[in-house]
C-alpha positions in Angstrom: 13.5 44.0 -81.1 14.1 45.6 -77.6 10.9 47.6 -78.0 8.9 44.5 -78.6 10.3 42.9 -75.5 9.4 45.8 -73.4 5.8 45.7 -74.7 5.6 41.9 -74.0 6.8 42.5 -70.4 4.3 45.3 -69.9 1.5 43.2 -71.3 2.5 40.2 -69.2 2.7 42.3 -66.1 -0.8 43.9 -66.8 -2.2 40.3 -67.3 -0.8 39.2 -64.0 -2.4 42.1 -62.3 -5.7 41.3 -63.8 -5.4 37.6 -62.8 -4.3 38.3 -59.3 -6.7 41.2 -58.5 -9.3 40.6 -55.8 -12.6 39.6 -57.2 -16.0 40.6 -56.0 -17.6 37.2 -56.3 -21.3 37.0 -55.7 -22.8 34.5 -53.2 -24.2 31.4 -54.8 -26.8 28.9 -53.5 -24.1 26.4 -52.5 -22.7 29.0 -50.2 -26.1 29.6 -48.6 -26.6 25.8 -48.1 -23.1 25.6 -46.6 -23.9 28.2 -44.0 -27.3 26.8 -43.1 -26.6 23.0 -43.0 -25.9 23.2 -39.2 -29.6 24.5 -38.8 -31.4 21.5 -40.5 -32.1 19.5 -37.4 -33.2 22.5 -35.5 -35.5 23.7 -38.4 -37.1 20.2 -38.5 -37.9 20.3 -34.8 -40.3 22.0 -32.6 -38.2 24.7 -31.1 -35.9 25.1 -28.2 -32.5 26.6 -28.1 -30.8 27.2 -31.5 -27.5 25.3 -31.8 -24.4 27.5 -31.6 -23.1 26.2 -34.9 -26.5 27.1 -36.6 -26.3 30.7 -35.3 -22.6 30.9 -36.4 -23.8 29.9 -39.9 -26.6 32.5 -39.9 -24.2 35.2 -38.9 -21.7 34.0 -41.5 -24.3 34.1 -44.3 -25.5 37.6 -43.2 -22.0 38.8 -43.4 -21.3 37.1 -46.8 -24.6 38.4 -48.3 -23.7 42.1 -47.6 -25.0 43.6 -50.9 -28.5 43.8 -52.4 -27.8 41.2 -55.1 -26.3 38.8 -52.6 -29.2 39.2 -50.3 -31.6 38.6 -53.2 -29.7 35.6 -54.2 -29.7 34.3 -50.6 -33.5 34.8 -50.4 -34.1 32.9 -53.7 -32.0 30.1 -52.5 -33.6 29.9 -49.1 -37.1 29.9 -50.7 -36.1 27.2 -53.2 -34.5 24.9 -50.7 -37.2 25.4 -47.9 -39.8 24.2 -50.4 -37.7 21.1 -51.4 -36.6 20.0 -47.9 -39.3 18.0 -46.2 -40.2 18.4 -42.6 -39.1 22.0 -42.1 -41.1 24.1 -39.5 -41.9 27.3 -41.4 -42.2 29.2 -38.1 -38.7 28.3 -37.1 -37.4 29.1 -40.6 -39.0 32.6 -40.4 -37.8 33.3 -36.9 -34.3 31.9 -37.2 -32.4 35.1 -37.9 -34.0 36.9 -34.9 -33.4 33.8 -32.7 -29.7 34.2 -33.6 -29.7 37.9 -33.0 -29.3 38.7 -36.7 -31.4 41.4 -38.4 -32.2 40.6 -42.0 -34.1 43.1 -44.3 -36.5 40.2 -45.2 -38.3 37.3 -43.5 -37.2 34.0 -44.8 -40.5 32.5 -46.0 -41.9 30.8 -49.1 -44.0 33.9 -49.7 -41.2 36.5 -49.6 -40.8 38.5 -52.9 -37.1 38.3 -53.2 -37.1 41.0 -56.0 -38.0 43.4 -53.2 -35.2 42.6 -50.8 -33.1 45.7 -50.4 
């Protein structure tokens, strides 16, 4: 009986470690949208200075999408939503990262092949 109790404690402890272990969660479209919401009025405009909150979001998205799969997901989400949101200025969308001092390995554009994003 004592042997069974020890095994149960070990199994329980192992299960707790699995549940509490940090996860490497991938970025999702809702995350991309959250980061870029502060940019919407700027991206619908004609230019001018980029709002600080927008650049903070761009930098946050760049940090969050640090792996190739995450960058590809972000690319797909940006393509999807930029085609669905009316009134976006495609030139501002494409130049937004550079305007915020962020280097991306792809240009946000409806024509970007997201499967080629490194």
